[in-house]
C-alpha positions as CSV (number, residue, x, y, z in Angstrom):
1,M,313.8,113.8,127.9
2,S,315.3,115.4,124.5
3,T,316.5,111.8,123.5
4,I,313.2,110.4,124.2
5,L,311.3,113.3,122.5
6,D,313.5,113.2,119.5
7,A,312.6,109.4,118.8
8,V,309.0,110.0,119.3
9,R,309.1,113.1,117.0
10,R,310.8,111.4,114.3
11,T,309.2,108.0,114.3
12,W,305.5,108.8,115.5
13,G,305.3,112.7,114.7
14,Y,304.5,113.8,118.2
15,D,305.9,116.7,119.9
16,R,305.1,115.9,123.5
17,L,304.3,113.1,125.8
18,R,301.1,112.6,127.5
19,P,300.7,112.2,131.3
20,L,302.8,109.6,132.7
21,Q,304.4,108.4,129.5
22,E,307.8,109.9,130.1
23,E,307.9,108.3,133.4
24,A,306.6,104.6,132.2
25,I,309.3,105.1,129.4
26,R,312.0,106.1,131.8
27,M,311.2,102.9,133.8
28,G,311.5,101.0,130.6
29,L,314.9,102.5,129.9
30,E,316.2,102.1,133.6
31,R,315.0,98.5,133.6
32,R,312.9,98.8,136.8
33,D,309.6,96.7,137.0
34,S,306.5,98.7,136.7
35,L,302.6,98.6,136.5
36,V,301.5,101.2,134.4
37,V,297.3,101.7,134.3
38,L,296.6,104.2,131.5
39,P,293.0,104.5,129.8
40,T,292.2,103.3,126.5
41,G,293.5,105.9,124.3
42,G,295.9,107.0,127.0
43,G,299.3,106.1,125.2
44,K,300.1,102.8,126.6
45,S,301.7,101.2,123.5
46,L,304.3,104.2,123.4
47,C,305.5,103.3,126.9
48,Y,306.9,99.9,126.1
49,Q,307.8,101.0,122.1
50,V,310.1,103.7,123.2
51,P,312.6,102.3,125.1
52,P,314.3,99.4,122.9
53,L,314.1,102.0,120.0
54,V,316.3,104.5,122.2
55,T,318.7,101.6,123.5
56,G,318.7,99.6,120.3
57,R,317.8,96.3,122.3
58,T,315.3,93.8,121.7
59,D,311.8,93.7,124.1
60,L,309.1,91.2,124.0
61,V,305.7,92.3,124.2
62,V,303.1,89.4,125.6
63,S,299.8,90.2,123.6
64,P,296.3,88.2,124.0
65,L,295.1,88.2,120.6
66,I,296.7,87.8,117.1
67,S,294.6,90.5,115.4
68,L,295.9,92.9,118.0
69,M,299.5,91.9,117.2
70,K,299.1,92.3,113.6
71,D,297.8,95.6,113.8
72,Q,300.5,96.9,116.4
73,V,303.1,95.4,113.9
74,D,301.6,97.3,110.8
75,S,301.3,100.3,112.7
76,L,305.0,100.3,113.9
77,R,306.2,99.1,110.4
78,A,304.4,102.0,108.7
79,C,306.6,104.5,111.0
80,G,309.7,102.8,110.0
81,Y,310.1,100.7,113.3
82,P,311.4,97.5,113.2
83,A,309.0,95.2,114.7
84,C,307.5,91.4,114.1
85,A,305.1,89.3,115.6
86,I,305.2,85.4,116.2
87,H,302.0,83.4,116.0
88,G,299.9,80.6,114.6
89,G,298.5,83.0,112.0
90,L,301.9,83.1,110.2
91,S,303.1,81.1,107.0
92,F,305.8,79.0,107.3
93,E,308.1,81.6,105.4
94,E,306.7,84.5,107.6
95,R,307.4,82.8,110.7
96,Q,311.1,82.1,109.8
97,N,311.7,85.5,108.7
98,A,310.4,86.7,112.2
99,E,312.4,84.3,114.0
100,R,315.5,85.7,112.1
101,L,314.7,89.1,112.9
102,L,314.3,87.9,116.6
103,A,317.6,85.8,116.5
104,S,319.6,88.5,114.7
105,G,318.6,91.1,117.3
106,E,317.3,93.6,114.3
107,A,314.0,93.7,115.7
108,R,313.3,96.0,118.4
109,L,309.9,94.8,119.4
110,V,308.8,91.2,118.9
111,F,304.9,90.5,119.8
112,V,304.1,87.2,121.1
113,A,301.1,85.4,122.8
114,P,301.5,84.0,126.4
115,E,300.9,80.4,125.2
116,R,303.6,80.2,122.4
117,L,306.0,82.3,124.9
118,L,305.7,79.8,127.4
119,T,306.5,76.5,125.2
120,P,309.9,75.1,126.2
121,G,311.4,75.8,122.6
122,F,310.4,79.4,122.4
123,L,311.8,80.1,126.0
124,R,315.1,78.4,125.0
125,L,315.3,80.7,122.1
126,V,314.7,84.0,124.1
127,E,317.3,82.6,126.7
128,R,319.8,82.8,124.0
129,L,319.2,86.7,123.7
130,D,319.8,89.5,125.8
131,I,316.1,90.7,126.1
132,G,316.0,93.8,127.8
133,A,312.1,93.8,129.1
134,F,308.9,92.0,128.9
135,A,305.9,94.3,128.4
136,I,302.7,92.4,129.6
137,D,300.0,94.1,127.6
138,E,296.2,93.7,128.8
139,A,297.7,92.6,132.3
140,H,294.3,92.6,133.9
141,C,294.1,89.1,132.1
142,I,296.2,87.8,135.0
143,S,293.8,88.6,137.8
144,H,290.8,86.4,139.0
145,W,289.4,89.7,140.4
146,G,289.7,91.3,136.6
147,H,286.9,91.4,134.2
148,D,288.7,89.4,131.7
149,F,290.7,86.4,133.5
150,R,292.8,84.1,131.3
151,P,294.6,81.4,132.8
152,E,297.5,81.2,130.5
153,Y,298.4,84.6,132.0
154,R,298.8,83.3,135.4
155,Q,301.6,81.1,134.3
156,L,303.9,84.2,133.4
157,E,305.0,84.4,136.7
158,V,307.9,82.1,135.4
159,L,309.4,84.9,133.4
160,K,310.9,86.5,136.5
161,K,312.8,83.3,137.4
162,R,313.9,82.2,133.8
163,F,315.0,86.1,133.1
164,P,316.1,87.8,136.1
165,R,318.1,90.5,134.4
166,A,315.2,91.6,132.4
167,S,312.5,93.8,133.9
168,I,308.9,93.2,133.4
169,H,306.3,96.0,132.9
170,A,302.5,95.5,133.3
171,Y,300.1,97.5,131.2
172,T,296.4,97.9,131.5
173,A,293.5,100.2,130.7
174,T,291.3,99.2,133.5
175,A,292.4,97.8,137.2
176,T,290.9,98.5,140.5
177,E,293.0,98.6,143.5
178,R,292.6,94.7,144.2
179,V,293.5,93.9,140.4
180,R,296.6,95.9,140.6
181,H,297.8,94.1,143.9
182,D,297.1,90.9,142.2
183,I,299.1,91.6,138.9
184,V,302.0,92.8,140.9
185,T,301.9,89.6,143.1
186,Q,301.2,86.8,140.4
187,L,304.0,88.4,138.1
188,G,306.5,88.5,141.0
189,L,307.5,92.1,140.2
190,E,310.3,93.5,142.3
191,D,310.0,96.9,143.8
192,P,307.7,98.1,140.9
193,R,306.9,101.6,140.2
194,L,303.3,101.9,140.2
195,L,301.8,104.6,137.6
196,V,298.3,105.2,137.6
197,G,296.7,107.7,135.1
198,V,293.7,109.6,135.3
199,F,290.9,107.1,134.2
200,D,288.5,110.2,133.1
201,R,288.1,110.3,129.0
202,P,287.0,113.8,128.7
203,N,286.4,113.3,124.7
204,L,283.6,110.6,125.6
205,V,279.8,111.9,125.9
206,Y,278.2,109.4,128.2
207,R,274.3,108.9,128.1
208,V,272.2,106.2,129.9
209,V,268.6,105.9,128.2
210,P,265.8,103.7,129.8
211,R,265.3,101.1,127.3
212,T,262.0,100.9,125.5
213,S,262.5,99.7,122.2
214,V,266.0,98.6,121.5
215,T,265.9,98.4,117.8
216,E,264.4,101.7,117.3
217,Q,266.6,103.3,119.9
218,T,269.7,101.8,118.6
219,I,268.8,103.1,114.9
220,E,268.3,106.5,116.5
221,V,271.7,107.0,117.8
222,L,273.5,105.3,114.8
223,Q,271.8,107.8,112.5
224,R,273.6,110.3,114.3
225,H,276.8,108.8,113.3
226,R,276.2,108.1,109.5
227,D,279.1,106.7,107.8
228,E,281.2,106.7,110.9
229,A,282.2,103.5,113.2
230,A,280.1,102.4,115.8
231,I,280.1,99.2,118.0
232,V,276.9,98.0,119.7
233,Y,277.3,95.6,122.4
234,C,274.8,92.8,123.6
235,I,274.6,90.4,126.3
236,S,273.9,87.1,124.2
237,R,274.7,85.8,120.7
238,R,271.1,85.7,119.7
239,D,270.8,89.3,120.6
240,T,273.4,90.2,118.2
241,E,271.9,88.3,115.2
242,T,268.5,89.9,116.1
243,L,269.4,93.2,116.3
244,A,271.9,93.2,113.5
245,E,269.1,92.0,111.2
246,G,266.8,94.8,112.6
247,I,269.3,97.6,111.9
248,R,269.7,96.4,108.3
249,R,266.0,96.5,107.7
250,H,266.4,100.1,108.1
251,G,269.0,100.6,105.5
252,I,272.3,100.6,107.9
253,D,274.7,97.7,106.9
254,A,275.5,96.0,110.3
255,R,277.2,92.6,110.9
256,A,276.9,90.2,113.9
257,Y,279.9,89.3,115.8
258,H,280.2,86.3,118.5
259,A,282.2,83.6,119.6
260,G,279.8,81.1,118.2
261,L,280.5,82.1,114.7
262,D,283.2,80.1,112.8
263,A,286.6,81.6,112.6
264,E,286.3,82.9,108.8
265,P,283.0,84.5,109.1
266,R,284.5,86.1,112.5
267,R,287.6,87.0,110.8
268,H,285.6,88.6,107.6
269,V,283.7,90.9,110.1
270,Q,286.7,92.3,111.9
271,D,288.7,92.8,108.4
272,L,285.6,94.7,106.9
273,F,285.6,96.7,110.2
274,S,289.0,97.4,110.2
275,G,289.3,98.3,106.5
276,E,286.5,100.7,106.7
277,K,284.4,98.9,104.6
278,L,281.8,98.0,107.4
279,D,281.1,100.9,110.2
280,V,278.5,99.0,112.3
281,V,279.1,95.9,114.2
282,V,276.9,94.3,116.5
283,A,278.5,92.0,119.0
284,T,279.0,90.5,122.3
285,V,282.1,91.3,124.6
286,A,284.1,88.9,122.2
287,F,284.5,91.8,119.8
288,G,286.9,94.8,120.5
289,M,290.1,93.9,122.3
290,G,291.8,92.9,118.8
291,I,290.5,95.9,116.8
292,D,293.1,98.9,116.9
293,R,290.4,101.1,114.8
294,S,290.9,104.5,116.5
295,N,288.1,106.5,114.7
296,V,285.2,104.4,116.3
297,R,282.6,107.4,117.1
298,C,280.0,105.7,118.9
299,V,279.6,102.7,121.3
300,I,276.2,101.5,122.1
301,H,275.3,99.0,124.9
302,A,271.9,97.5,124.2
303,A,271.8,96.1,127.6
304,M,273.6,97.0,130.8
305,P,277.1,95.3,131.2
306,K,278.0,93.1,134.1
307,S,280.8,95.4,135.6
308,I,282.0,99.0,135.3
309,E,285.5,97.4,134.4
310,H,283.8,96.0,131.3
311,Y,282.1,99.2,130.7
312,Q,285.0,101.2,130.7
313,Q,286.8,98.8,128.5
314,E,284.0,98.7,126.1
315,T,283.2,102.3,125.8
316,G,287.2,102.8,126.0
317,R,287.1,101.8,122.3
318,A,285.6,104.9,121.3
319,G,287.5,108.0,120.6
320,R,291.1,106.4,120.8
321,D,292.1,109.2,118.6
322,G,291.3,111.8,121.3
323,L,288.3,113.2,119.1
324,E,284.7,113.2,120.3
325,A,282.8,110.1,120.5
326,E,279.2,108.9,122.0
327,C,278.9,106.2,124.5
328,V,274.9,105.4,125.0
329,L,273.8,102.7,127.4
330,L,270.2,101.4,126.7
331,Y,269.3,100.5,130.4
332,S,266.5,98.2,132.1
333,A,266.7,96.9,135.6
334,G,265.8,93.5,133.8
335,D,269.4,93.3,132.7
336,L,270.2,93.0,136.4
337,L,268.1,90.3,136.9
338,R,269.5,88.5,133.8
339,W,273.1,89.0,134.8
340,R,272.1,87.6,138.3
341,S,270.8,84.4,136.7
342,L,273.8,84.2,134.5
343,A,276.2,84.3,137.5
344,R,274.3,81.6,139.6
345,R,274.4,79.1,136.6
346,S,278.0,80.0,135.5
347,S,279.2,79.6,139.2
348,A,277.5,76.1,139.8
349,E,280.3,74.3,138.5
350,A,283.0,76.3,140.2
351,E,285.3,75.4,143.2
352,R,284.1,78.2,145.5
353,P,280.5,79.3,143.7
354,E,279.2,81.5,146.4
355,E,282.6,83.6,146.2
356,L,282.0,84.1,142.6
357,V,278.2,85.0,143.0
358,A,279.1,87.4,145.6
359,S,282.0,89.1,143.3
360,A,279.3,89.4,140.5
361,E,276.8,90.7,142.9
362,T,279.4,93.5,144.1
363,H,280.1,94.4,140.3
364,L,276.5,94.7,139.4
365,E,275.5,96.8,142.3
366,A,278.0,99.0,141.1
367,M,277.0,99.2,137.7
368,R,273.2,99.9,138.7
369,R,274.5,102.8,140.7
370,Y,276.4,104.2,137.5
371,C,272.9,103.9,136.0
372,A,271.1,106.0,138.4
373,P,270.3,109.5,137.3
374,G,271.6,111.4,140.1
375,R,275.4,111.9,139.5
376,C,277.7,113.2,136.6
377,R,278.9,110.1,134.7
378,H,282.4,110.9,134.3
379,A,282.7,111.7,138.1
380,S,280.8,108.4,138.8
381,L,283.5,106.5,136.8
382,S,286.5,108.3,138.2
383,L,285.3,107.6,142.0
384,H,284.9,103.7,141.0
385,F,288.3,103.7,140.1
386,G,289.5,105.6,143.2
387,Q,289.9,109.0,141.8
388,A,288.4,112.3,142.6
389,Y,286.7,114.3,139.9
390,E,287.4,117.9,140.3
391,R,285.1,119.4,137.9
392,A,281.7,120.6,138.8
393,S,280.2,119.7,135.3
394,C,281.8,117.6,132.8
395,E,279.7,119.1,130.1
396,A,280.0,115.7,128.4
397,C,277.3,113.4,130.0
398,D,273.3,113.4,129.9
399,V,273.2,114.5,133.6
400,C,275.3,117.4,133.2
401,L,273.9,118.5,129.8
402,G,270.4,118.7,131.6
403,E,268.9,115.9,129.3
404,V,268.0,113.6,132.0
405,A,263.9,113.5,131.6
406,D,261.5,112.8,134.2
407,T,258.1,111.4,133.9
408,T,255.2,113.5,135.4
409,D,253.3,111.9,137.9
410,G,255.7,109.4,138.7
411,T,254.4,108.7,142.3
412,T,251.0,108.0,140.8
413,I,252.0,105.7,138.2
414,A,253.9,103.9,140.8
415,Q,250.8,103.5,143.2
416,K,248.9,101.9,140.3
417,I,251.4,99.3,139.3
418,L,252.0,98.3,143.1
419,S,248.2,98.5,143.6
420,C,247.8,95.8,140.8
421,V,250.5,93.7,142.2
422,A,248.5,93.8,145.3
423,R,245.1,93.3,143.6
424,T,246.5,90.3,141.6
425,G,247.7,88.6,144.9
426,E,251.4,89.0,144.3
427,R,251.2,85.7,142.3
428,Y,252.1,86.8,138.7
429,G,254.9,88.0,136.8
430,A,255.5,91.5,135.3
431,G,254.4,90.7,131.7
432,H,250.8,89.7,133.2
433,V,250.4,92.7,135.6
434,V,251.2,95.2,132.5
435,D,248.7,93.3,130.6
436,V,246.1,94.1,133.4
437,L,247.3,97.6,133.7
438,R,246.8,98.2,130.1
439,G,243.5,96.5,130.0
440,A,244.4,93.6,127.6
441,T,241.8,90.8,127.0
442,T,244.4,87.9,126.9
443,E,243.0,84.4,127.9
444,R,244.9,84.5,131.1
445,V,243.5,87.9,132.2
446,L,239.7,86.8,131.4
447,A,240.4,83.2,133.0
448,N,241.3,84.9,136.5
449,A,238.6,87.6,136.1
450,H,241.3,90.2,136.3
451,H,239.4,92.2,133.8
452,E,236.8,92.9,136.9
453,L,239.6,94.5,139.1
454,S,239.7,98.2,139.7
455,T,243.3,98.6,138.5
456,Y,242.3,97.0,135.3
457,G,243.1,99.4,132.4
458,L,244.5,102.1,134.5
459,L,247.5,102.7,132.2
460,K,245.7,102.0,129.1
461,E,246.8,105.1,127.4
462,L,250.6,104.0,127.7
463,D,252.4,101.3,125.4
464,R,253.4,98.0,126.9
465,K,257.0,98.9,126.8
466,A,256.5,102.0,128.6
467,V,254.6,100.1,131.5
468,L,257.1,97.3,131.7
469,G,260.0,99.9,132.0
470,F,258.2,101.7,134.8
471,V,257.9,98.1,136.5
472,Y,261.7,97.6,135.8
473,Q,262.4,100.7,137.2
474,L,260.6,100.2,140.6
475,L,262.6,97.1,141.0
476,D,265.8,98.7,140.4
477,Q,264.9,101.5,143.1
478,E,263.9,98.4,145.5
479,L,260.3,99.5,145.7
480,L,259.2,96.2,144.4
481,E,260.6,92.7,144.5
482,R,261.0,89.6,142.1
483,E,261.0,86.2,143.6
484,G,261.7,83.1,141.9
485,T,264.0,82.0,139.3
486,E,262.2,80.1,136.3
487,Y,258.9,82.0,136.4
488,P,259.7,85.2,138.9
489,V,256.6,86.9,140.4
490,L,256.2,90.3,141.5
491,R,256.2,90.7,145.3
492,L,255.6,94.1,147.5
493,N,258.0,95.1,150.1
494,E,258.2,97.8,152.8
495,G,259.2,100.3,150.3
496,S,256.0,99.6,148.2
497,R,253.8,100.0,151.2
498,R,255.2,103.7,151.9
499,V,254.6,104.5,148.1
500,L,251.1,103.2,148.4
501,R,250.6,105.2,151.8
502,S,252.0,108.4,149.8
503,E,254.8,108.5,152.3
504,K,257.3,108.2,149.8
505,S,257.5,109.8,146.3
506,V,258.8,108.0,143.0
507,R,260.8,109.4,140.2
508,F,260.5,107.7,136.9
509,L,262.9,108.3,134.0
510,S,261.9,108.5,130.4
511,P,263.8,108.6,127.2
512,P,265.0,112.0,126.3
513,R,262.9,113.9,123.8
514,G,264.7,115.8,120.7
515,K,268.3,115.9,119.7
516,P,271.0,115.5,122.2
517,K,272.9,118.6,122.7
518,K,276.5,119.1,121.1
519,T,279.4,119.1,123.4
520,R,281.9,121.5,124.1
521,V,284.5,118.9,122.9
522,A,282.9,118.2,119.5
523,F,282.9,122.1,118.8
524,E,286.6,122.2,119.4
525,T,287.6,119.2,117.7
526,W,285.9,120.3,114.3
527,E,287.0,124.1,114.9
528,G,288.5,125.4,111.5
529,V,288.3,122.2,109.9
530,D,287.2,122.0,106.2
531,R,285.1,119.0,106.4
532,D,284.8,118.4,102.6
533,L,288.6,118.2,102.3
534,F,288.7,115.9,105.8
535,D,286.2,113.6,103.9
536,D,288.2,113.9,100.7
537,L,291.6,113.0,102.9
538,R,289.7,110.1,104.3
539,R,289.0,108.7,100.5
540,L,292.8,109.1,99.6
541,R,293.7,107.1,103.0
542,R,291.2,104.3,102.1
543,E,293.1,104.0,98.5
544,I,296.3,103.7,100.1
545,A,295.2,101.3,102.6
546,Q,293.7,99.0,100.1
547,E,296.7,99.4,97.9
548,R,298.8,98.2,100.9
549,S,296.6,95.7,102.6
550,V,296.6,97.4,106.0
551,P,293.7,99.0,107.7
552,P,293.5,102.6,107.0
553,Y,294.2,104.0,110.7
554,V,297.6,102.4,110.2
555,I,298.3,105.1,107.4
556,F,296.9,108.3,109.4
557,S,294.5,108.8,112.1
558,D,291.5,110.9,111.9
559,A,293.0,113.5,114.2
560,T,295.9,113.8,111.9
561,L,293.3,114.2,109.1
562,R,291.3,116.9,110.7
563,E,294.7,119.0,111.4
564,M,295.7,118.7,107.8
565,A,292.2,120.0,106.7
566,A,292.3,122.7,109.2
567,R,296.1,124.0,108.3
568,R,296.0,122.9,104.9
569,P,300.0,122.5,104.6
570,R,301.6,123.4,101.5
571,S,305.3,122.1,101.8
572,S,307.0,119.0,103.7
573,E,308.2,121.2,106.4
574,E,304.7,122.4,107.2
575,L,303.4,118.7,106.9
576,L,305.7,117.5,109.3
577,E,304.4,120.1,111.8
578,V,301.0,118.1,111.7
579,K,300.7,116.0,114.8
580,G,301.0,112.3,113.6
581,V,303.5,112.8,110.7
582,G,306.9,111.6,111.4
583,V,309.5,111.5,109.0
584,K,309.2,108.0,107.7
585,K,305.4,108.8,107.1
586,L,306.4,112.1,105.4
587,E,309.0,110.4,103.0
588,D,306.4,107.6,102.2
589,L,303.0,109.6,102.0
590,G,303.6,113.2,102.2
591,E,303.8,113.9,98.4
592,R,300.3,112.3,97.9
593,F,298.7,114.1,100.6
594,L,300.2,117.4,100.0
595,S,299.0,117.0,96.2
596,R,295.7,116.2,97.2
597,I,295.4,119.1,99.7
598,A,296.8,121.6,96.9
599,G,294.3,120.2,94.1
600,F,291.2,120.3,96.4
601,G,288.5,122.3,95.2
602,E,290.3,122.7,91.6
603,E,288.7,119.8,89.9
604,G,285.6,119.1,91.8
605,G,287.3,118.3,95.1
606,G,284.6,119.4,97.1
607,E,284.2,123.2,97.1
608,E,281.2,124.9,95.5
């Protein structure tokens, strides 16, 4: 253990390991196959970085994205760790240098995409070397039952046959028991050690808010995180562009990111975000896996994701530095209907469409249950992945913080809506029923004489989005049904009739009013920190990053800067005690940061 900790302290500046890291590192040292499931921010990378450093061997890391490889290599080199990546984005000279490092055995870690690793030429090159282990990052990509299946990952089963002396270690942040079993089977792991960490991320604050006005609600959340990194996720490409434009109109710089953009604009947005020159990205799920920015303070879902696995992965991009971060889901039951429609369309060309639709429905139902107001969000996520949640209150979600708001007279409002569905003959969609309830004088309302109904104008005091939201909540609670695909109409069911007979009460959620409560985590992580000094150190970090053409988080994390701003180290010895400052970074950066700390406040450094 002392050898492992010495290497970790010297290289990364950490004086202790996180849960399961020691066991995972030992599997690598002993060359025993393993499957390691740790949440994003749980320290998976260290598990495969330490063994080759301690033993002096060369290991290969299979990684799905060039940007992810580049970020990891930049971060490792900044710590004095010999690593390289081989991919199509390298110049001829860079590729030659990387292959030389690989062939000579100088590199401890070599990152490569599965497509390149499996080419005959590269396999022959690797066979000539004594590779100690293969680390399969983002291993959930190998499973049909995972949330991000990639066919090329399925071919990695060849590694066990071609390299019988090397151990194989699979790493992922999100994998249910079924996905874990599939990973082990597909990779042919031999008597693997299964290490599953705690899925809960106590530094994340989860909130689920009924969606009424997506742009206004998104801006409200972003304003709580001015000058901080935020990712906003949407379902479609068009949604990202519309929402990004709406956010910019309110004076917040935001850029859209989706797979439909050309490669150069996509890369530009990614580079701006990584370089802390852009704080808000509005994206589809195409964005995020290749981003290693550790100080994302906010993740907003403008619509419900299609699975808890996706949600866990995407919210996991917040607070990777262990500091507090907010995750807000703007929810409407209409999202459920939209995902069902997309699942039916995408499965039409599949070999077993009914199987895919059934799988999608299972994922959606789990996600719908998560969005319900009754249970602690942290407990819901833990239980989904098969782990008990022991705490009575997480103190870090809208339910436990007492922020979930009920609409008064929910049953009365529900009866008015259901009566209107009945009076209009169960032949119209949600939009028309809402128009009747609000007393609208549309051509369709007048043509059908619906302005003469007893339910006409019963909810005229409410705005259209609020009434539509109540309709979706009735659908979500299965107290109303939608029939048809292209032009779905509302239908009553037995639950509707029980509400109309006053045999069942209805609870509606409304968006919470006022500012969200400060959490325990936020108080703790800012305790004793000089915020002005912290901001000044962030500026220095950005300057150095620009000089070296690397992302700022490669220099130091926000957590390290906060500790510096709290402890105010005055010597190299004191700076080395700060978590995240290793020997190489002390030699390389120590003087500049110590000088900045010492001079802060003397020449307009931020103190009054």
